[in-house]
C-alpha positions as CSV (number, residue, x, y, z in Angstrom):
1,M,0.0,0.0,0.0
2,G,2.9,2.4,0.7
3,E,4.1,2.2,-2.9
4,T,0.6,2.8,-4.1
5,Y,0.2,5.9,-1.9
6,N,3.5,7.3,-3.3
7,L,2.3,6.7,-6.8
8,L,-0.9,8.6,-6.0
9,Q,1.2,11.4,-4.6
10,Q,-0.1,10.8,-1.1
11,P,3.2,10.6,0.9
12,L,1.7,11.1,4.3
13,Q,-0.5,8.1,4.0
14,A,2.5,6.2,2.7
15,I,4.6,7.2,5.7
16,A,1.8,6.0,8.1
17,T,1.7,2.7,6.2
18,Y,5.4,2.1,6.3
19,E,5.5,3.0,10.0
20,S,2.9,0.3,10.7
21,L,4.9,-2.2,8.5
22,L,8.1,-1.4,10.4
23,A,6.5,-2.1,13.7
24,L,5.3,-5.4,12.4
25,E,8.6,-6.4,10.9
26,E,10.5,-5.5,14.0
27,E,8.2,-7.6,16.1
28,R,8.8,-10.5,13.6
29,Q,12.5,-9.7,13.5
30,D,12.4,-9.9,9.7
31,R,15.4,-7.9,8.5
32,A,14.3,-8.0,4.8
33,G,10.9,-6.7,5.8
34,Q,12.5,-4.0,7.9
35,W,14.7,-3.0,5.0
36,R,11.5,-2.5,2.9
37,A,9.9,-0.4,5.6
38,F,12.9,1.8,6.2
39,Y,13.5,2.3,2.5
40,G,9.8,3.1,2.0
41,L,9.9,5.6,4.8
42,G,12.9,7.3,3.3
43,F,11.4,7.4,-0.1
44,S,8.1,8.7,1.2
45,H,9.7,11.5,3.1
46,K,11.6,12.6,0.0
47,T,8.3,12.4,-2.0
48,N,6.8,14.7,0.8
49,G,9.5,17.3,0.0
50,A,11.8,16.4,2.9
51,P,14.9,14.7,1.5
52,A,17.0,15.5,4.6
53,Q,14.5,13.6,6.7
54,A,14.7,10.7,4.4
55,V,18.5,10.2,4.9
56,P,18.4,8.4,8.4
57,Y,15.8,5.9,7.1
58,I,17.8,5.1,4.0
59,Q,21.0,4.8,6.0
60,R,19.3,2.3,8.2
61,A,18.1,0.4,5.1
62,L,21.8,0.4,3.9
63,E,22.9,-1.1,7.2
64,L,20.3,-3.8,6.9
65,A,21.2,-4.6,3.3
66,R,24.8,-5.1,4.2
67,S,23.9,-7.2,7.2
68,L,21.8,-9.4,4.8
69,E,24.7,-9.4,2.3
70,D,22.2,-8.5,-0.4
71,Q,23.9,-6.4,-3.0
72,S,20.7,-5.5,-4.9
73,L,19.2,-4.0,-1.8
74,E,22.5,-2.3,-1.0
75,L,22.6,-0.8,-4.4
76,A,19.1,0.6,-4.1
77,A,19.9,2.2,-0.8
78,L,23.1,3.7,-2.0
79,Q,21.4,5.2,-5.1
80,E,18.7,6.6,-2.9
81,L,21.2,8.2,-0.5
82,E,23.0,9.8,-3.5
83,A,19.7,11.2,-4.7
84,D,18.7,12.5,-1.3
85,Y,22.0,14.3,-0.8
86,A,21.8,15.7,-4.3
87,A,18.4,17.1,-3.5
88,V,19.9,19.1,-0.6
89,T,23.0,20.0,-2.7
90,D,25.4,18.3,-0.3
91,Y,27.9,17.4,-3.0
92,A,30.6,16.1,-0.7
93,E,28.1,13.3,0.3
94,V,27.0,12.8,-3.3
95,A,30.6,12.2,-4.3
96,R,31.0,9.7,-1.4
97,Y,28.0,7.6,-2.3
98,S,28.6,7.8,-6.0
99,E,32.0,6.3,-5.5
100,E,30.5,3.6,-3.3
101,I,28.1,2.8,-6.1
102,V,31.0,2.6,-8.6
103,Q,32.7,0.0,-6.4
104,L,29.5,-2.1,-6.0
105,A,28.7,-1.8,-9.7
106,R,32.1,-3.1,-10.6
107,A,31.5,-6.1,-8.4
108,L,28.2,-6.6,-10.1
109,G,29.7,-6.3,-13.5
110,D,27.5,-3.4,-14.5
111,R,29.9,-1.2,-16.5
112,G,27.2,1.1,-17.8
113,L,26.4,2.0,-14.2
114,V,30.1,2.4,-13.4
115,A,30.4,5.0,-16.2
116,E,27.3,6.8,-15.1
117,K,28.4,7.1,-11.5
118,L,32.0,8.0,-12.3
119,A,30.4,11.0,-14.2
120,T,28.1,11.8,-11.3
121,S,31.0,11.8,-8.8
122,G,33.0,14.0,-11.2
123,Y,30.2,16.5,-11.2
124,A,30.0,16.4,-7.4
125,Y,33.7,17.0,-7.1
126,E,33.4,19.8,-9.6
127,Q,30.7,21.5,-7.4
128,V,32.9,21.4,-4.3
129,G,35.9,22.8,-6.3
130,N,38.0,19.7,-6.4
131,F,38.8,20.1,-10.1
132,Q,41.7,17.6,-10.2
133,R,39.5,14.8,-8.8
134,A,36.6,15.9,-11.0
135,A,38.8,15.6,-14.1
136,A,40.0,12.2,-13.1
137,Q,36.5,10.9,-12.6
138,Y,35.3,12.4,-15.9
139,Q,38.2,10.9,-17.7
140,A,37.5,7.5,-16.2
141,A,33.8,7.9,-17.2
142,L,34.9,8.7,-20.7
143,G,37.0,5.6,-21.0
144,T,34.3,3.4,-19.6
145,Y,31.6,4.9,-21.9
146,R,33.9,4.1,-24.8
147,D,34.4,0.6,-23.6
148,V,30.7,-0.1,-23.5
149,N,30.1,1.7,-26.8
150,D,27.8,4.3,-25.2
151,V,28.2,7.2,-27.7
152,R,25.8,9.5,-25.9
153,G,27.7,9.0,-22.7
154,E,31.0,9.6,-24.4
155,W,29.6,12.9,-25.8
156,R,28.5,13.9,-22.3
157,A,31.8,13.1,-20.7
158,L,33.7,15.1,-23.3
159,D,31.3,18.0,-22.7
160,D,31.9,17.7,-18.9
161,L,35.7,17.8,-19.5
162,G,35.3,20.9,-21.7
163,R,33.2,22.7,-19.1
164,L,35.7,21.9,-16.4
165,A,38.5,23.2,-18.5
166,V,36.7,26.5,-19.0
167,K,36.3,26.8,-15.2
168,Q,40.1,26.3,-14.9
169,G,40.8,28.9,-17.5
170,D,42.2,26.5,-20.0
171,T,40.6,27.6,-23.3
172,T,42.8,25.4,-25.5
173,E,41.8,22.2,-23.5
174,A,38.2,23.2,-23.4
175,V,38.0,23.8,-27.2
176,T,39.8,20.4,-27.8
177,R,37.2,18.6,-25.7
178,Y,34.3,20.4,-27.2
179,Q,35.5,19.7,-30.7
180,D,35.9,16.0,-29.8
181,A,32.4,16.1,-28.5
182,F,31.2,17.6,-31.8
183,K,32.9,14.8,-33.8
184,V,31.3,12.1,-31.5
185,A,27.9,13.7,-31.9
186,Q,28.3,14.1,-35.6
187,R,29.3,10.5,-36.0
188,A,26.3,9.3,-34.0
189,G,23.9,11.7,-35.7
190,L,23.1,13.5,-32.5
191,R,22.0,16.9,-33.9
192,E,21.5,18.6,-30.5
193,G,24.9,17.3,-29.4
194,Q,26.5,18.9,-32.4
195,M,24.8,22.2,-31.7
196,S,25.6,22.1,-28.0
197,A,29.3,21.4,-28.8
198,L,29.4,24.3,-31.2
199,E,27.7,26.7,-28.7
200,H,30.0,25.6,-25.9
201,T,33.1,26.1,-28.1
202,A,31.8,29.6,-28.8
203,A,31.3,30.2,-25.1
204,A,34.8,29.0,-24.3
205,Y,36.3,31.5,-26.7
206,R,34.0,34.2,-25.4
207,S,35.3,33.5,-21.8
208,A,38.8,34.1,-23.2
209,K,37.6,37.4,-24.9
210,D,38.3,35.9,-28.3
211,Y,35.2,37.4,-29.8
212,E,36.1,36.7,-33.4
213,K,36.3,32.9,-32.9
214,A,33.3,33.0,-30.5
215,T,31.2,34.7,-33.2
216,H,32.3,32.1,-35.7
217,Y,31.2,29.2,-33.6
218,Y,27.9,30.9,-32.5
219,Q,27.1,31.3,-36.1
220,Q,27.9,27.7,-36.8
221,A,25.6,26.7,-34.0
222,L,22.9,29.0,-35.3
223,K,23.2,27.6,-38.8
224,A,22.9,24.0,-37.4
225,A,19.8,25.0,-35.4
226,K,18.1,26.5,-38.5
227,E,18.9,23.5,-40.6
228,A,17.5,21.1,-38.0
229,K,14.5,23.4,-37.6
230,L,15.0,23.5,-33.8
231,R,13.7,27.0,-33.1
232,E,13.9,26.5,-29.3
233,Y,17.7,26.1,-29.7
234,E,17.9,28.9,-32.3
235,W,16.5,31.6,-30.0
236,L,19.0,30.6,-27.3
237,V,22.0,31.0,-29.6
238,L,20.6,34.3,-30.8
239,S,20.3,35.5,-27.2
240,D,23.9,34.4,-26.6
241,L,25.0,36.5,-29.5
242,G,23.0,39.4,-28.3
243,S,24.6,39.1,-24.9
244,M,28.1,38.9,-26.4
245,Y,27.6,41.9,-28.6
246,G,26.4,43.8,-25.5
247,E,29.5,42.7,-23.7
248,M,31.6,44.1,-26.6
249,G,29.8,47.4,-26.4
250,N,28.1,46.8,-29.8
251,T,24.6,48.0,-29.0
252,K,23.3,47.7,-32.6
253,G,24.5,44.1,-32.9
254,A,23.1,43.2,-29.5
255,V,19.6,44.7,-30.2
256,A,19.5,43.1,-33.6
257,H,20.1,39.6,-32.2
258,Y,17.8,40.0,-29.3
259,Q,15.0,41.2,-31.6
260,Q,15.5,38.1,-33.7
261,A,15.3,35.9,-30.6
262,L,12.2,37.8,-29.5
263,T,10.4,37.1,-32.8
264,L,11.1,33.4,-32.4
265,V,9.9,33.1,-28.8
266,R,6.7,34.9,-29.7
267,Q,6.1,32.4,-32.5
268,L,6.8,29.6,-30.0
269,G,4.4,31.2,-27.5
270,D,7.0,31.1,-24.8
271,K,5.9,33.9,-22.5
272,E,8.7,33.4,-19.9
273,A,11.4,33.5,-22.6
274,E,9.7,36.6,-24.1
275,R,9.9,38.4,-20.7
276,Q,13.5,37.5,-20.3
277,I,14.5,38.9,-23.7
278,R,12.4,42.0,-23.3
279,D,14.2,42.6,-20.0
280,A,17.5,42.2,-21.8
281,L,16.5,44.6,-24.5
282,A,15.4,47.2,-21.9
283,R,19.0,47.5,-20.8
284,F,19.7,49.2,-24.1
285,D,17.3,52.1,-23.6
286,K,20.4,54.1,-22.8
287,P,23.7,53.5,-24.8
288,S,25.7,53.6,-21.6
289,D,24.0,50.5,-20.3
290,S,25.2,48.3,-23.2
291,K,28.2,46.9,-21.4
292,D,26.1,45.9,-18.5
293,S,23.8,43.7,-20.5
294,K,23.1,40.2,-19.4
295,P,21.7,37.3,-21.3
296,P,18.3,36.0,-20.6
297,R,18.4,33.1,-18.1
298,K,18.3,29.8,-19.9
299,R,15.6,27.3,-19.0
């Protein structure tokens, strides 16, 4: 019944059900039943919008799984703990549990899960500023994705490495990673991956104030979006160009690109995007405001 209540988005009823189950299973001294009750309580608290309250229950479920020497139950608890800590943005704990999942996935022979959690731990280390460890995890994820022929995963790992290089101020490394990501996406026919790699390459050059190369790659991304008829992506690139021209002090170029983006989002009926672009355009009411322009927040 607890699972049913959660599916029906009635977590309080689910919590009550699992509390009753826990009392029964503790009386029976059934550890597998207790695991189910503790796990259910944790999941229900998270569903109720309280992931921090879920953690003690899932930790108890993890202890029970290990005492039962049941790796499938252990894996479920570890993954739930990782998700709970991610929900409260405690990335140090996310990294910890991701790495524990990696070890268990290796023991289970699940190389796809190994790659996924190497990437997750890389992101967690990136968030806490441990870039060296993040790079090592992303690189390990990249190698594993290649081993299991997961092209989309390979593309994501290269994109992760590019983003990390930008944060470290290494434009050359970032561009190399993004260009590799583009080649992978192109080979696999991933159109959005190709456009993303082009846009991120542009952003890397922009961060280094190489506006000529940034403009070239933004234009390539824009061309690809038009050819693929992905207007949602097209307006984002146009807004990036508008923002960059504003950054350069080119008011005319900024306004022209924002106006093109505004036309697109109106056609799409995206009211929030329209508001964001109108706010960006409002910054150009006075010429002196052009250098302070900011891009609309991406969704």
